[in-house]
Structure formats: structure tokens, C-alpha cells
C-alpha positions as CSV (number, residue, x, y, z in Angstrom):
1,M,0.0,0.0,0.0
2,K,2.8,2.4,1.0
3,R,4.6,1.5,-2.3
4,L,1.4,2.4,-4.3
5,I,1.0,5.7,-2.4
6,G,4.6,6.5,-3.0
7,K,4.3,5.9,-6.7
8,A,1.1,8.0,-6.8
9,L,2.9,10.8,-5.0
10,T,5.8,10.6,-7.4
11,L,3.5,10.7,-10.4
12,L,1.7,13.6,-8.9
13,L,4.9,15.5,-8.2
14,L,6.1,14.8,-11.8
15,F,2.8,16.1,-13.2
16,W,2.9,19.2,-11.0
17,S,6.5,19.9,-12.0
18,A,5.7,19.5,-15.7
19,T,2.6,21.8,-15.3
20,L,4.8,24.4,-13.7
21,F,7.4,24.1,-16.4
22,A,4.7,24.4,-19.1
23,A,3.3,27.5,-17.5
24,E,6.6,29.3,-17.8
25,P,6.3,32.1,-20.4
26,I,8.5,32.2,-23.4
27,K,10.0,35.7,-23.8
28,I,10.0,37.2,-27.3
29,G,12.0,40.4,-27.8
30,A,11.1,43.1,-30.3
31,L,13.0,46.1,-31.7
32,V,10.7,48.5,-33.5
33,A,11.1,52.1,-34.7
34,A,7.8,53.1,-33.1
35,T,8.8,56.8,-33.0
36,G,11.1,58.9,-35.1
37,P,11.7,59.0,-38.9
38,A,10.6,55.4,-39.4
39,S,7.6,55.4,-37.2
40,F,5.3,54.6,-40.1
41,L,7.2,51.2,-40.1
42,G,7.5,50.6,-36.4
43,D,4.1,51.9,-35.2
44,P,2.0,49.3,-37.0
45,E,4.6,46.6,-36.2
46,L,4.4,47.3,-32.5
47,K,0.6,47.4,-32.6
48,T,0.5,44.1,-34.4
49,L,2.9,42.4,-32.1
50,R,1.1,43.5,-29.0
51,H,-2.4,42.7,-30.3
52,Y,-1.5,39.2,-31.5
53,V,0.5,38.2,-28.5
54,E,-2.4,39.2,-26.3
55,K,-4.7,37.2,-28.6
56,I,-2.5,34.2,-28.6
57,N,-2.3,34.2,-24.8
58,A,-6.1,34.7,-24.4
59,D,-6.5,31.5,-26.5
60,G,-4.2,29.6,-24.1
61,G,-0.8,30.4,-25.4
62,V,1.5,28.1,-27.6
63,A,2.0,24.5,-26.6
64,G,1.1,25.3,-23.0
65,H,3.3,28.4,-22.8
66,K,2.2,32.0,-22.6
67,L,4.2,34.4,-24.7
68,E,5.8,37.5,-23.0
69,L,6.6,40.3,-25.4
70,V,9.5,42.5,-24.4
71,A,9.6,45.5,-26.9
72,Y,11.9,48.5,-27.2
73,D,11.5,51.5,-29.4
74,T,14.7,52.2,-31.3
75,G,13.6,55.3,-33.1
76,A,15.4,53.8,-36.1
77,N,18.7,54.6,-34.4
78,P,21.3,51.8,-34.9
79,K,23.1,52.7,-31.7
80,K,19.9,52.3,-29.7
81,A,19.2,49.1,-31.5
82,V,22.6,47.8,-30.3
83,T,21.9,48.8,-26.7
84,F,18.5,47.3,-26.6
85,T,19.7,44.1,-28.3
86,K,22.2,43.6,-25.5
87,R,19.5,44.3,-23.0
88,L,17.1,41.8,-24.6
89,I,19.8,39.1,-24.6
90,Y,21.6,39.5,-21.3
91,K,19.0,41.1,-19.0
92,D,15.6,40.0,-20.4
93,K,16.8,36.6,-21.5
94,V,14.6,36.4,-24.6
95,A,14.4,33.2,-26.7
96,A,14.2,35.1,-30.0
97,I,14.2,38.7,-31.3
98,I,11.8,40.2,-33.9
99,G,13.1,43.3,-35.7
100,P,14.5,45.8,-36.1
101,S,12.4,47.8,-38.5
102,T,15.2,49.0,-40.8
103,T,18.2,47.6,-42.6
104,G,20.8,49.8,-41.0
105,E,19.7,48.8,-37.5
106,T,19.6,45.1,-38.5
107,M,23.1,45.1,-39.9
108,A,24.4,46.9,-36.7
109,I,23.1,44.1,-34.4
110,I,23.8,41.0,-36.4
111,P,27.3,40.5,-34.8
112,I,25.7,40.7,-31.4
113,V,23.0,38.0,-32.0
114,Q,25.5,35.8,-33.9
115,K,27.9,35.9,-30.9
116,A,25.1,35.4,-28.3
117,K,23.4,32.7,-30.4
118,V,19.9,34.2,-30.2
119,P,17.7,33.9,-33.4
120,L,16.8,37.2,-35.1
121,L,13.9,37.7,-37.5
122,S,14.4,41.0,-39.1
123,M,11.5,43.1,-40.5
124,A,13.8,45.1,-42.8
125,G,14.2,44.8,-46.6
126,G,18.0,44.7,-47.3
127,V,19.1,41.5,-49.0
128,S,22.5,41.8,-47.2
129,I,20.7,40.7,-44.0
130,V,20.4,37.1,-45.2
131,E,23.0,37.0,-48.0
132,P,25.3,35.4,-47.2
133,V,23.4,33.1,-44.9
134,K,24.2,33.8,-41.2
135,P,23.3,30.9,-38.8
136,W,21.2,33.0,-36.4
137,V,19.7,35.6,-38.7
138,F,16.4,35.2,-40.7
139,K,13.8,37.4,-42.4
140,I,10.6,36.8,-44.2
141,V,10.2,40.2,-45.8
142,A,10.8,40.6,-49.6
143,T,14.3,41.8,-50.3
144,D,15.3,45.0,-52.1
145,R,16.6,42.8,-55.0
146,M,13.2,41.2,-55.4
147,A,11.6,44.6,-55.5
148,C,14.0,45.8,-58.2
149,Q,13.3,42.7,-60.3
150,K,9.5,43.2,-60.0
151,I,9.8,46.9,-60.9
152,M,12.1,46.3,-63.8
153,E,10.0,43.5,-65.2
154,D,7.2,46.1,-65.4
155,M,9.5,48.6,-67.0
156,K,10.5,46.1,-69.7
157,K,6.8,45.3,-70.4
158,R,6.3,49.0,-71.0
159,D,9.3,49.3,-73.2
160,I,11.2,51.4,-70.7
161,T,15.0,50.7,-71.0
162,R,16.6,54.0,-70.0
163,I,16.0,55.2,-66.5
164,A,17.3,57.5,-63.7
165,M,17.5,56.7,-60.0
166,I,17.3,59.0,-56.9
167,S,18.0,57.0,-53.8
168,G,17.9,57.5,-50.0
169,S,21.3,57.4,-48.3
170,G,20.3,55.2,-45.4
171,G,20.9,51.5,-45.1
172,F,17.8,50.5,-47.1
173,G,18.3,53.1,-49.8
174,K,22.0,52.2,-50.3
175,S,21.2,48.5,-50.4
176,M,18.4,48.8,-52.9
177,R,20.3,51.2,-55.1
178,K,23.1,48.7,-55.3
179,Q,20.7,45.8,-56.0
180,C,18.8,47.8,-58.7
181,K,22.0,48.7,-60.5
182,M,22.9,45.0,-60.7
183,V,19.4,44.0,-61.8
184,A,19.4,46.7,-64.4
185,K,22.6,45.4,-65.9
186,D,21.2,41.9,-66.0
187,M,18.0,43.1,-67.6
188,G,19.5,45.4,-70.2
189,I,18.2,48.6,-68.6
190,Q,20.5,51.6,-68.7
191,I,20.8,54.0,-65.7
192,L,21.4,57.4,-67.3
193,A,21.4,59.4,-64.0
194,D,22.1,58.3,-60.4
195,E,21.3,60.8,-57.6
196,T,21.0,60.5,-53.8
197,Y,19.5,62.4,-50.9
198,G,20.2,62.5,-47.2
199,K,17.9,61.5,-44.3
200,K,17.4,65.1,-43.2
201,D,16.9,66.6,-46.7
202,T,13.7,68.5,-47.1
203,D,13.9,69.3,-50.8
204,M,15.2,67.1,-53.6
205,S,14.5,69.5,-56.5
206,A,18.2,70.0,-57.3
207,Q,18.8,66.3,-57.8
208,L,15.6,65.9,-59.7
209,L,16.4,68.8,-62.0
210,K,19.6,67.1,-63.0
211,I,17.6,64.0,-63.9
212,K,15.0,66.1,-65.8
213,N,17.8,67.7,-67.8
214,T,19.3,64.2,-68.7
215,P,18.4,63.3,-72.3
216,G,16.6,60.0,-72.9
217,V,15.3,59.2,-69.4
218,Q,12.0,57.2,-69.7
219,A,11.3,56.7,-66.0
220,V,12.6,57.5,-62.5
221,L,13.1,55.0,-59.7
222,N,13.3,56.0,-56.1
223,P,14.8,53.4,-53.7
224,G,14.0,54.7,-50.2
225,F,11.6,54.8,-47.3
226,G,10.2,57.2,-44.8
227,Q,9.4,60.8,-45.6
228,G,12.2,61.1,-48.3
229,P,10.2,59.4,-51.1
230,A,7.1,61.5,-50.3
231,I,9.3,64.7,-50.7
232,V,10.7,63.3,-53.9
233,T,7.2,62.6,-55.2
234,K,6.1,66.2,-54.4
235,N,9.2,67.7,-56.1
236,F,8.8,65.4,-59.0
237,K,5.3,66.7,-59.6
238,Q,6.3,70.3,-59.0
239,L,9.0,70.1,-61.7
240,G,6.5,68.8,-64.3
241,F,8.0,65.4,-65.1
242,T,6.1,63.6,-67.8
243,V,7.7,60.2,-67.3
244,P,6.6,57.5,-64.8
245,L,7.8,57.5,-61.2
246,Y,8.5,54.1,-59.5
247,E,8.8,53.8,-55.7
248,S,9.9,50.8,-53.6
249,H,8.1,48.7,-51.1
250,G,9.5,51.0,-48.5
251,V,6.5,53.3,-49.1
252,A,3.7,50.7,-49.0
253,S,1.8,52.7,-46.3
254,K,-1.1,55.1,-46.5
255,K,1.2,57.6,-44.7
256,Y,3.1,58.0,-47.9
257,I,-0.1,58.9,-49.8
258,E,-1.1,61.2,-47.1
259,I,2.2,63.1,-47.1
260,A,2.7,63.1,-50.9
261,G,-1.0,64.1,-51.5
262,K,-2.2,64.5,-55.1
263,A,1.4,64.3,-56.3
264,A,1.3,60.5,-55.6
265,E,-1.4,60.0,-58.3
266,G,-0.1,57.5,-60.9
267,V,3.0,56.4,-58.9
268,R,3.8,52.8,-59.4
269,L,5.4,50.7,-56.6
270,V,5.9,47.1,-55.4
271,S,4.3,46.0,-52.2
272,P,3.3,42.9,-50.1
273,P,-0.2,42.1,-51.1
274,V,-2.0,42.9,-47.8
275,V,-2.7,46.5,-48.8
276,V,-5.0,45.2,-51.6
277,A,-6.0,42.0,-49.9
278,E,-9.6,41.9,-51.2
279,K,-8.5,42.7,-54.7
280,L,-6.2,39.7,-54.9
281,P,-7.2,36.8,-57.2
282,D,-8.8,33.9,-55.3
283,S,-5.9,31.7,-56.6
284,N,-3.4,33.6,-54.6
285,P,-2.5,31.3,-51.6
286,V,-2.0,34.3,-49.2
287,K,-5.3,36.0,-49.9
288,K,-7.2,34.6,-46.9
289,V,-4.5,35.5,-44.3
290,C,-4.1,38.9,-45.8
291,V,-7.9,39.6,-45.8
292,D,-8.2,38.3,-42.2
293,Y,-5.3,40.4,-41.0
294,K,-6.4,43.5,-42.8
295,K,-9.9,43.3,-41.3
296,E,-8.7,42.7,-37.8
297,Y,-6.1,45.4,-37.9
298,E,-8.4,48.0,-39.3
299,N,-11.3,47.1,-36.9
300,T,-9.0,47.1,-33.9
301,F,-7.0,50.3,-34.6
302,K,-9.4,52.2,-36.8
303,T,-6.6,53.1,-39.2
304,P,-5.7,51.7,-42.7
305,V,-3.5,48.6,-42.8
306,S,0.1,48.8,-43.9
307,S,2.4,46.2,-45.2
308,F,4.8,46.8,-42.3
309,G,2.4,45.5,-39.6
310,G,2.1,42.5,-41.8
311,H,5.9,41.9,-41.5
312,A,5.5,41.8,-37.7
313,Y,2.6,39.3,-38.0
314,D,4.6,37.0,-40.2
315,A,7.7,37.2,-37.9
316,L,5.6,36.5,-34.8
317,Y,3.7,33.6,-36.3
318,A,7.0,32.1,-37.6
319,V,8.2,32.0,-34.0
320,V,4.9,30.5,-32.9
321,D,5.2,27.8,-35.6
322,A,8.7,27.0,-34.3
323,I,7.4,26.7,-30.7
324,K,4.5,24.5,-31.8
325,R,7.0,22.1,-33.2
326,G,8.6,21.6,-29.8
327,A,11.0,24.6,-29.4
328,T,11.5,26.6,-26.2
329,T,15.2,27.5,-26.3
330,P,17.0,29.9,-28.7
331,Q,18.8,26.9,-30.3
332,Q,15.6,25.0,-30.8
333,I,13.7,28.0,-32.2
334,R,16.6,28.7,-34.6
335,D,16.7,25.1,-35.8
336,N,12.9,25.1,-36.4
337,L,13.0,28.4,-38.2
338,E,15.6,27.0,-40.5
339,N,13.2,24.2,-41.4
340,L,10.1,26.4,-41.7
341,H,8.2,24.9,-44.6
342,G,4.8,25.7,-46.2
343,F,4.3,28.7,-44.0
344,V,1.6,30.9,-45.5
345,G,2.1,34.4,-44.3
346,I,1.1,37.9,-45.3
347,D,4.4,38.4,-47.2
348,G,4.1,35.2,-49.2
349,V,4.6,31.4,-48.9
350,V,7.8,30.6,-47.0
351,N,10.1,27.6,-47.3
352,M,13.4,28.1,-45.5
353,S,16.5,25.8,-45.4
354,P,20.1,25.9,-44.1
355,K,21.0,27.6,-47.4
356,D,18.1,30.0,-47.5
357,H,17.1,32.1,-44.4
358,L,14.4,34.0,-46.4
359,G,12.6,31.3,-48.3
360,L,10.0,33.7,-49.7
361,D,8.0,33.0,-52.9
362,T,7.6,36.4,-54.5
363,K,5.0,35.2,-57.0
364,S,2.6,34.8,-54.1
365,G,4.0,37.6,-52.0
366,M,4.8,40.7,-54.0
367,V,2.5,42.7,-56.2
368,L,2.9,45.8,-58.4
369,L,0.5,48.6,-57.5
370,Q,-0.5,52.0,-58.9
371,I,-1.9,54.9,-56.9
372,K,-5.3,55.9,-58.3
373,N,-7.7,58.4,-56.6
374,G,-5.6,58.4,-53.5
375,D,-5.8,54.6,-53.1
376,W,-3.9,51.4,-54.1
377,E,-4.9,49.5,-57.2
378,L,-3.3,46.5,-58.8
379,A,-1.2,47.9,-61.7
380,E,-2.4,47.1,-65.2
């Protein structure tokens, strides 16, 4: 009898211990530019992360664990990103980090996460984040190279082979400028003028005037994000350009249209599909997740959806997927992220591997848009 009671107590103790262990939250770090020049990126990202972590926890968590979100606002400052990354790793003891919002910040913290062996899911666009592959660094946001390819495919269809570029000088602008130059060479597109602008510039008329006075330019491409492209768009209109203006996925937010105003009419750009979710063909595998997210975001926050909140949604649910497959430690989450297969997100269908820490199918996850009547339309 005593032996049976002893076994029962042992089993009860094991069950109680396992329950306690399962109840321990898994900490997820986040670095977002919620304020500052890139707030139009970070604000919807932070809102999305907080909302869906709360929703996941209300539904019982993930594999018996609640999620604990530890988020810091970097203000798009690489130095702050470095400071907060160290805090997330060594003080907060997070199991994974989502972010930062921008390429420059991401590149600044990569050496830290690599050394500390904590998985990072960047929400930035630069291809240099994942090429070459770095063991602890991932992203599921379309790269600047993919954006260049999509834009230039459209240019070729419209018999545009001679263009000018005006690029931002930040991390994203520099990276996309470099990628677009390589893509242009591969696709037989000549770049006749190549101008840049700084983060604090408030008028790009001088650079655009040089472009306008360059003979043979058939279109202008602006790799950049934040307020810079909106200023370029206004100046472009003011100077009376008659050629098309192409923008990057860095402006796929209604904030861009609000700032640029009527000058944005007719601008063509690439974007994740969520901003036109309901207009996607039913054959697109990401349509349902895009429509569901768009409705929930707009109903919750009473503001138009942006593609940037969608990046945060995908990054969070990629981590959730890793945890569902038995991961709780940084190493386990990293390993499961590297084997993320058939993940249908807002940015596209994802299939990662040890040789590909992006794994994004751009056919399902990147669309060409045109601004008409102050709204997005699928480009014809």
C-alpha cells in the first residue's frame, strides 16, 4: 500500500512539475522604430505584435506556454538598437528577437545576435541581411533585390529601358540602389542618371532637376523609405516630369499617400499584397491570411492597414510555428525556423532551409501597385 501511495505521489509530483514548467512564459524580444523618422514602419509593427501576443495568450498560449513580449522603441537609431539588443539578450533573457524595423539597424546588431546565439527575425528589406546566410539571422520580408526585379519587369513590359535613380542614403536606400544597379545590368536597362539624398533633406529639387535635364530618361526609380520618397514625389510633380515615377516597397503605407498628397497619383510601386487584400485573385494562396489580418487590424486600430504591420505578423507567427514544433530555447527556435516549410504568411509562402534564411516565394508575396484616386490599385 505504501509503495502504491509512494508511486502515486511521485507521479503527482512529476505532473505538478511538468505543469509548472509548461506554465513558464517564453520571452520574445522586439525592436521597433515606433517613433522617429521610421515610425510609419514601427508603429504598425508594434501594434500588431502587442495585439496578436495578447490574442494568442487569451487563446491559451502556444504549446502550453504563454508568450511574453519585451519590446523596445529604437527610433530607427542603430546605436539604440545595439543597446536594446544587448538588454534583450543579457537582461531580459529572450528566446528570440523580432526586428529591427530598418536595414541599417539590423546590420548593426547582427554581430551581437550571432555571438550570443539568439535567433533574429528582421523586419527590414535589405538582401544583405540574409545573404550570405548567417546561422542566427532570418527574415521573411521581400528583399530589395526582389523589389528591383519586380519593378524592372514592369518597365520592360512597358518598353522602358533607360531610367534614372534617386536613392535615399540610409541603409535601405543604399542597399536597394546597389541591387537595382545589378538587376538593371542583367535586364538590359541603362541607368542614365544616379542621384542620392540624405535622411534630413527636405527638398530634392536640385537632384531631380539634374535628372530632368538628362536626355533619354524614360522613368525615374526612387529606392528609399520614410518621408524622403514623399518629398521626392512632391518635387517630381512640381518640376513637371512627364515620365513615370516608381517607388519601392518602402512606401507601402497610406502615410506615404497622405504626405505626398495628389502628387502621388499615378506612382507605381511594389508591395506585399496585404494593402490590396480583397482585390487579390482567389488563386493567390496568401489571400485569406491577408484579408483576415487587414480586417482585424483596421477594426482594432481604426486606421488603414500597412504592409509593415504584416511583416510583424509573419515574424511573430513564424516563431509561434517554431514553438509549436517543440521549441522553447533559442537553439531549438533557430533550428525550427531554418526548417520552416509551407508557412503561408502575409508576405508570401515561406520555405526556409540551411542555405536560404528567407525562403520567400515572390510570386505569391509581391504585387505591383499604382496609386489611383488616393488609393492602391493592382497595376495594369
